[in-house]
C-alpha positions, 0 to 999 in steps of 0.5 A: 500500500502507498501512504501520502503523508506530510506537507504538500508540494515538497517537490517544489521550491516554495517561498515564505515571508520571514517574521522580520527584524530591525537593522541598525538604529532605525525602527522599521521592521525589514522582511525577507522572502525565501525558501524555508527549505530546499525542495526534494524533486525525488520525493515519493510516497511511503510504502507499507507491506502487510503480512497476516496469518491466522485462523477462526474456529468454532469447536464442540458444536459452537461451545468454544470459539477461538480466533487468532491473528498474527500481523507484521507491517513494514513501513519503508520510505518514511519521510524524514530529514537526514539528521546525521548528515546535517544535525538539527543543532546547526540551524540548517534545514534539509528537505525530507527524504524517503529513508526511514523504516519502522516495523510493527508486529503483534497478535490479536486473540479472541476466545469465547464460551457460548453455552445454553446452561438451562433451557431458559439461560444462555451465556456468551462470554468473550475475551479479546486481547491484542499486543503490538510493538513497533520499532525504528529499524533505520533513520539517518541517526547521528552518533550518540555519546551514550548507547542508551540514547540511540533511538534506532531499535526503540519505539517510534514515539519514544521520548528522551528525558531524565528518570526521576527516582524520588524526592530529596528529603533533606540537605544531607541527601542532596549532598550525598547524591549527584544533583543538578546545580542549585538542587535543594531539599524537596526537589526531584532526584534525577538518576545518575544513569552514566555513573559519573557523579554528575547530572547532565544530558548524558543521563537522559534515557529513552522512555518507550510506550509514549505513542500507543499502548502495546496491550489492549483488551476487553471482556464482554458478557451477554446473558439471557434468561427468559424475558431478561437480557444482560450485556456487560463490557469491560475494556482496558489498556496496558502501559502507556505514558502520557505527559500532562502539559497543562500550563505548568508555567503559570502555576504557583502564582496565588497557590495556583496548583493542581490538587495532586501537586500539593496533596502530601507534598514535601515540606520541612516537616513532611520529608518522606513523600513522593511529591515535590516541594511548592514551586512557582512558574518555571523557577525550578530545574525539574519544571516540565518545560525546563527539563523533561523527566519521568516525574511528569509522565504518568502510566495510563494503564486502566480497566473500566466497566464501560457499558451495561445494558439490562432489558426486559422483553414484554411477552407478546401475548400481553401486548398483541391486542394493542397492535404491538408486535414487540416491546421492551424496557431497558436500563443502560449505563456508560463509563460506570466504574473505573476498576483499575487505574495506574494513574491517580491524578485524573482519568486515564482516558484523558490525554491531558487534565484540561480535557472534559472529564469522562462522564458517567451516563445513565438511560432508561427507555423503551423500544416498541415495534408496531 
């Protein structure tokens, strides 16, 4: 298959106005026009080759069903600039080229039990599980100073950051461990990954699971007993790290904090905690916009009781004289209960804390067919 992502017209030299600047002692803003990047006339689409193998089955007169699929997707010719040839820190811009490759593989499994237990009782229980993993096979990666920062071989969405391993409880703890210049009690501890007794860019690690979760799953139950039916759906996902970027640069003014940042936070009388001290805007080295660290990334693994529908079908003999062929009453609910959440700050299905909360909804209704 062919994929056509990215900006349009990359094969043509385009032009744009610069923001402008003031030269000399005058006050007039001078603007310039030029190509923001050199065109690449050889650009083409990205390609994806997909391989699948699997089976569907029904066993023992449909008592058990098992469906399995293994997939392998290879994406070639992904558009990306040559970072090793001209590193980004030079300030120069190269056109995108079809040079990157990303592989994605995984499995999907569905298994169910379908049984009439009694003459009036029918049960259908189905579980679904999927696992997938992607990794960057090749891109024009510059040579890294330390091995653990090599992106090739990691997931496509891996993020580079410091690993937070706790909070400095007191000044002796600060003095006893390598720390950022100016660190004090209540600050976040960055791990000395390189082991050189100092904290610098070499101590950043690549955090995977920042793009999509590797594991998703669900369990559904459909049951019927006489005139009653019940449908239940549980769903969830495995490890997924999400960054909460919601305006930390304005926090601290007038005690403007998220609740999780001040519940049990560090104080001189509360030193045994995992929550850092009070802060103001970006006046601290572990601020999310100063230095990325795992302190600001949360695991969004969860399991939720997503849907429930309970219905009663009125016997036909009771409504036939009214000209009604079928009628039923039902109760339904969505997002009824969060059974498990690795994230404690806010709902794990939200991307950021500023999003509208996931709502519980309830409905009572009737379906009537004449």
